[in-house]
C-alpha positions in Angstrom: 7.8 -22.1 -87.7 8.3 -18.4 -87.4 11.0 -16.8 -85.2 9.3 -15.2 -82.2 12.4 -13.5 -80.9 11.8 -9.9 -79.8 13.5 -7.6 -82.4 15.5 -5.9 -79.6 16.9 -9.2 -78.2 19.8 -10.6 -80.1 19.6 -14.3 -80.8 23.0 -15.0 -79.4 25.5 -12.7 -77.7 29.0 -13.3 -76.1 29.0 -12.9 -72.4 32.3 -12.3 -70.5 32.4 -13.7 -67.0 35.0 -12.0 -64.9 37.0 -13.5 -62.1 34.8 -12.0 -59.4 31.6 -13.2 -60.9 29.9 -16.3 -59.5 28.3 -19.4 -60.9 26.1 -21.7 -58.9 26.8 -25.4 -59.1 24.8 -28.5 -58.1 24.0 -28.6 -54.4 23.5 -24.9 -54.1 27.2 -23.9 -53.5 28.4 -20.8 -55.3 32.0 -20.8 -56.6 34.1 -18.2 -58.4 34.9 -19.1 -62.0 37.8 -17.9 -64.2 37.1 -15.5 -67.0 35.5 -17.1 -70.1 33.7 -16.1 -73.2 30.8 -18.2 -74.5 27.9 -17.8 -76.7 24.6 -17.6 -74.8 21.2 -18.1 -76.3 19.7 -14.9 -74.7 16.0 -15.6 -75.2 16.4 -19.1 -73.6 18.4 -17.6 -70.8 15.7 -15.0 -70.1 13.1 -17.7 -70.1 15.1 -19.9 -67.7 15.6 -16.9 -65.3 11.9 -16.2 -65.4 11.2 -19.8 -64.4 13.8 -19.6 -61.6 12.2 -16.4 -60.2 8.8 -18.0 -60.3 10.0 -21.2 -58.6 11.7 -19.2 -55.8 8.9 -16.7 -55.1 6.9 -16.8 -51.9 4.2 -19.5 -52.2 0.7 -18.2 -52.1 -2.6 -20.2 -52.0 -4.1 -20.5 -55.4 -6.9 -18.0 -56.2 -10.0 -18.8 -54.2 -12.9 -20.5 -56.0 -14.7 -17.5 -57.5 -16.2 -19.1 -60.6 -19.2 -17.3 -61.9 -22.5 -19.1 -62.2 -24.6 -19.7 -65.3 -27.1 -17.1 -66.5 -29.8 -19.4 -65.2 -28.3 -19.6 -61.8 -27.9 -15.9 -61.6 -31.5 -15.4 -62.6 -32.7 -17.9 -60.0 -30.5 -16.3 -57.4 -31.9 -12.9 -58.1 -35.4 -14.2 -57.4 -34.3 -15.9 -54.1 -32.4 -12.7 -53.0 -35.8 -11.1 -52.2 -35.6 -13.2 -49.0 -32.2 -11.6 -48.2 -33.1 -8.0 -49.1 -34.7 -7.2 -45.7 -31.3 -7.2 -44.0 -28.8 -6.9 -46.9 -30.7 -4.3 -49.0 -32.5 -4.8 -52.4 -29.2 -4.5 -54.3 -26.9 -5.9 -51.6 -26.0 -2.5 -50.3 -26.4 -3.6 -46.7 -28.2 -2.1 -43.7 -26.2 -1.0 -40.7 -27.3 -2.9 -37.7 -29.1 -5.5 -39.8 -26.8 -7.1 -42.4 -23.5 -6.1 -44.1 -23.0 -4.9 -47.6 -22.7 -7.8 -50.0 -22.1 -6.0 -53.3 -18.6 -4.8 -52.4 -16.5 -5.8 -55.3 -13.2 -5.7 -53.4 -14.7 -8.0 -50.7 -16.0 -10.4 -53.3 -12.5 -10.5 -54.9 -11.3 -12.0 -51.6 -14.0 -14.4 -50.5 -14.6 -17.8 -52.1 -17.9 -19.2 -53.3 -17.6 -21.8 -50.5 -17.4 -19.1 -47.9 -20.6 -17.5 -49.2 -22.3 -20.8 -49.4 -21.3 -21.9 -45.9 -22.5 -18.6 -44.5 -26.0 -19.1 -46.1 -26.1 -22.7 -45.0 -24.8 -22.4 -41.4 -25.7 -18.8 -40.6 -24.0 -16.8 -37.9 -25.3 -17.8 -34.5 -26.0 -14.8 -32.3 -26.7 -12.5 -35.2 -29.6 -11.8 -37.6 -28.0 -14.3 -40.0 -29.9 -17.5 -39.4 -29.1 -20.8 -41.1 -31.1 -21.2 -44.3 -30.2 -24.9 -44.8 -33.7 -26.1 -43.9 -35.5 -23.4 -46.1 -33.3 -23.5 -49.2 -32.1 -26.4 -51.3 -28.8 -26.8 -53.0 -30.1 -25.2 -56.2 -31.3 -22.1 -54.3 -28.1 -21.6 -52.5 -26.0 -22.1 -55.6 -28.2 -19.5 -57.3 -27.7 -17.0 -54.5 -23.9 -17.5 -54.6 -24.0 -16.9 -58.4 -26.1 -13.8 -58.1 -23.9 -12.3 -55.3 -20.8 -13.3 -57.3 -22.2 -11.3 -60.3 -21.5 -8.1 -58.4 -17.7 -8.7 -58.5 -15.8 -6.4 -60.8 -12.3 -6.7 -59.4 -9.9 -9.5 -60.2 -9.7 -12.3 -57.6 -7.0 -11.8 -54.9 -4.5 -14.5 -54.2 -4.6 -15.3 -50.5 -1.5 -15.7 -48.3 -2.2 -18.6 -45.8 1.3 -18.9 -44.5 1.6 -19.4 -40.7 0.7 -16.4 -38.7 3.5 -14.2 -37.2 3.1 -11.7 -34.4 1.6 -12.3 -31.0 -1.9 -12.2 -29.5 -0.8 -9.8 -26.8 0.3 -7.3 -29.5 -2.9 -8.0 -31.3 -5.0 -7.1 -28.3 -3.5 -3.7 -28.0 -4.0 -3.0 -31.7 -7.6 -4.4 -31.7 -8.7 -2.3 -28.7 -7.2 0.9 -30.0 -8.3 0.5 -33.6 -10.8 -2.3 -34.5 -13.0 -2.1 -31.4 -14.3 1.4 -32.5 -16.5 -0.3 -35.1 -16.5 -4.0 -34.2 -17.0 -3.7 -30.4 -14.6 -4.6 -27.6 -15.6 -8.2 -27.7 -16.0 -8.3 -31.5 -19.8 -8.6 -31.4 -20.4 -5.8 -33.9 -23.9 -4.7 -34.3 -25.2 -6.4 -31.1 -22.5 -4.4 -29.2 -23.7 -1.1 -30.7 -20.9 -1.2 -33.2 -21.2 0.1 -36.8 -19.2 -2.9 -38.1 -20.0 -6.6 -38.3 -19.3 -9.2 -35.6 -15.8 -10.6 -36.2 -15.2 -12.1 -32.8 -17.6 -15.0 -33.0 -16.2 -18.5 -33.5 -18.8 -19.2 -36.2 -17.3 -16.5 -38.4 -13.7 -17.3 -37.6 -14.2 -21.0 -38.3 -15.4 -20.1 -41.8 -12.7 -17.5 -42.5 -9.2 -18.5 -43.4 -6.1 -16.6 -42.2 -5.5 -15.6 -45.8 -9.0 -14.2 -46.1 -8.7 -12.2 -42.9 -5.3 -10.8 -43.9 -6.6 -9.7 -47.2 -9.8 -8.1 -45.8 -7.8 -6.1 -43.2 -5.2 -5.0 -45.6 -7.4 -4.2 -48.5 -10.6 -3.2 -46.8 -14.2 -3.4 -48.2 -15.1 -0.8 -50.7 -18.2 1.4 -50.2 -18.2 0.7 -46.5 -16.5 2.1 -43.4 -14.0 -0.7 -43.5 -11.0 1.1 -45.0 -7.8 -0.7 -46.0 -5.2 -1.0 -43.2 -2.3 -1.9 -45.5 1.0 -0.3 -44.4 1.2 1.6 -47.7 -2.4 2.6 -48.1 -2.8 6.4 -48.3 -6.4 6.2 -47.0 -5.9 3.9 -44.1 -7.2 4.8 -40.6 -4.0 3.2 -39.4 -1.2 1.7 -41.5 -0.5 -1.7 -40.2 2.5 -3.9 -41.0 1.9 -7.6 -42.0 3.2 -8.6 -38.6 0.6 -6.3 -36.9 -2.2 -7.6 -39.0 -1.2 -11.2 -38.1 -1.2 -10.2 -34.4 -4.8 -9.0 -34.7 -5.8 -12.2 -36.3 -4.0 -14.2 -33.6 -5.8 -12.2 -30.9 -9.2 -12.8 -32.5 -8.7 -16.5 -32.8 -7.3 -16.8 -29.3 -10.5 -15.1 -27.9 -13.2 -16.4 -30.2 -16.5 -17.0 -28.5 
């Protein structure tokens, strides 16, 4: 078998450990060790360090289910989408006051197939989005999911579903000063004369995970008025810290209706 060592990494190299360097021992206690010189297999050491870094990294939820459909499913979904075009536009571009844009690649990189499927099946009570469960079978809904998913160009986003930080009280202040401009003071969206979708309804919040909400707020929804609110975004209406984003989510969940 060939030697796959990088040409600039020596196979073995002596490493001097001084008296003020540290070595970890079993149980997690770090102790000082006396000077010593020993041969170290550098490639193996780098591989082990990479594994250690991976194991100690912040745990994120695995990438959401965003598997593409078959060509047959996409074709069937395209036919069925004629039913959806009245509110969401012929190419999924959305219609303000009627239905949100669906062909946003950045948004599709966040939401799962299950989220799209549940939205079609269950609808959003109190909005134009009715439940289609009695009018479409499983094949129809799977086709629609596949067709909508075919608009995704961005890589899927890993979702952080760690427990929320922040407070609902802090979230209320942020929501009222920033989010309510488009989504309405109660989060009713279009039906509250807002230009954004309804995000205060329990039906929506029951379908959306904390990780999904975090990602949408931070990254925004391309080709819409929903800009990213990440604390480092240069185009944000407001730069929000992770704690502030969590506070908004806590406020929404505490006041869902």
